[in-house]
C-alpha positions in Angstrom: -11.8 4.7 -14.2 -10.8 7.7 -12.0 -13.9 10.3 -12.1 -16.6 13.3 -10.5 -20.1 11.7 -10.8 -21.4 10.0 -14.0 -18.4 11.3 -15.6 -15.2 9.9 -16.3 -12.1 11.6 -16.1 -9.2 8.9 -16.6 -8.7 5.2 -17.1 -5.3 4.7 -16.8 -4.8 5.6 -12.8 -2.1 4.1 -10.7 -3.4 1.6 -8.8 -0.1 -0.7 -8.1 3.6 -0.1 -6.3 6.4 -1.0 -6.1 7.4 -1.0 -2.4 10.5 -2.8 -2.7 12.4 -5.2 -4.9 9.6 -7.9 -3.5 6.4 -5.9 -2.1 3.6 -4.6 -4.5 1.4 -2.5 -2.9 -2.1 -2.9 -5.0 -4.9 -0.2 -3.8 -8.0 0.1 -4.9 -10.5 2.6 -3.6 -11.2 5.9 -3.2 -8.3 8.1 -5.9 -7.4 11.2 -3.4 -7.4 7.9 -0.4 -5.2 6.0 -2.7 -3.0 8.8 -2.9 -3.0 9.4 0.7 -2.2 6.3 1.9 0.4 5.9 -0.5 1.7 8.5 0.4 1.8 7.6 4.2 2.4 3.8 3.9 5.4 4.7 1.7 7.2 7.8 4.8 6.5 4.8 7.3 8.5 2.1 5.1 11.2 4.5 4.0 11.6 4.9 8.0 11.7 1.2 9.5 14.1 0.5 6.8 16.4 3.4 7.6 15.8 2.2 11.6 16.2 -1.3 11.4 18.9 -1.2 8.5 17.1 -4.3 6.4 14.1 -4.7 3.3 10.9 -4.5 5.1 9.1 -7.8 4.6 5.8 -8.1 2.5 4.6 -9.6 6.0 5.6 -7.0 8.1 4.4 -4.8 5.0 1.4 -6.5 5.5 1.0 -5.7 9.2 2.0 -2.7 8.9 -0.9 -1.4 6.3 -3.7 -3.2 9.1 -1.9 -1.2 11.7 -2.0 2.3 9.7 -6.1 2.3 8.5 -6.9 0.8 11.9 -5.4 3.3 13.5 -8.0 5.6 10.8 -10.9 3.3 11.9 -12.9 6.2 13.0 -12.7 8.7 10.1 -11.7 5.2 7.5 -9.8 5.7 4.7 -11.8 3.9 1.7 -9.7 1.9 0.3 -8.8 -2.2 -0.3 -5.4 -3.1 0.2 -3.8 -6.7 -1.4 0.4 -7.0 -0.8 1.6 -9.3 -3.0 5.6 -10.7 -2.7 8.1 -13.0 -2.2 9.3 -14.0 1.5 13.4 -12.4 1.1 14.8 -15.3 3.0 13.0 -18.3 1.8 11.1 -16.9 -1.6 7.6 -18.1 -0.6 5.2 -16.1 -2.1 2.6 -14.1 -0.2 -0.3 -13.0 -0.9 
């Protein structure tokens, strides 16, 4: 639900995003924080893949989210991230 106080504006707000072929990101929480975090995480993801020249594993992406949220602990984002994916080498599920 996307709304202002008791008024509902939309119920089809996107909360699940594709990071790469093996990783999905779900963000629940305040809509403005979801957008801000999604843009910042996609930027950091792109920089990682350019620097490392390999796809980011779900476990590494999860650590990146943890570090990013820890950096903003004094002005926190009101979100709850969920990372799901498959390990690129072993194809084991990660949640």
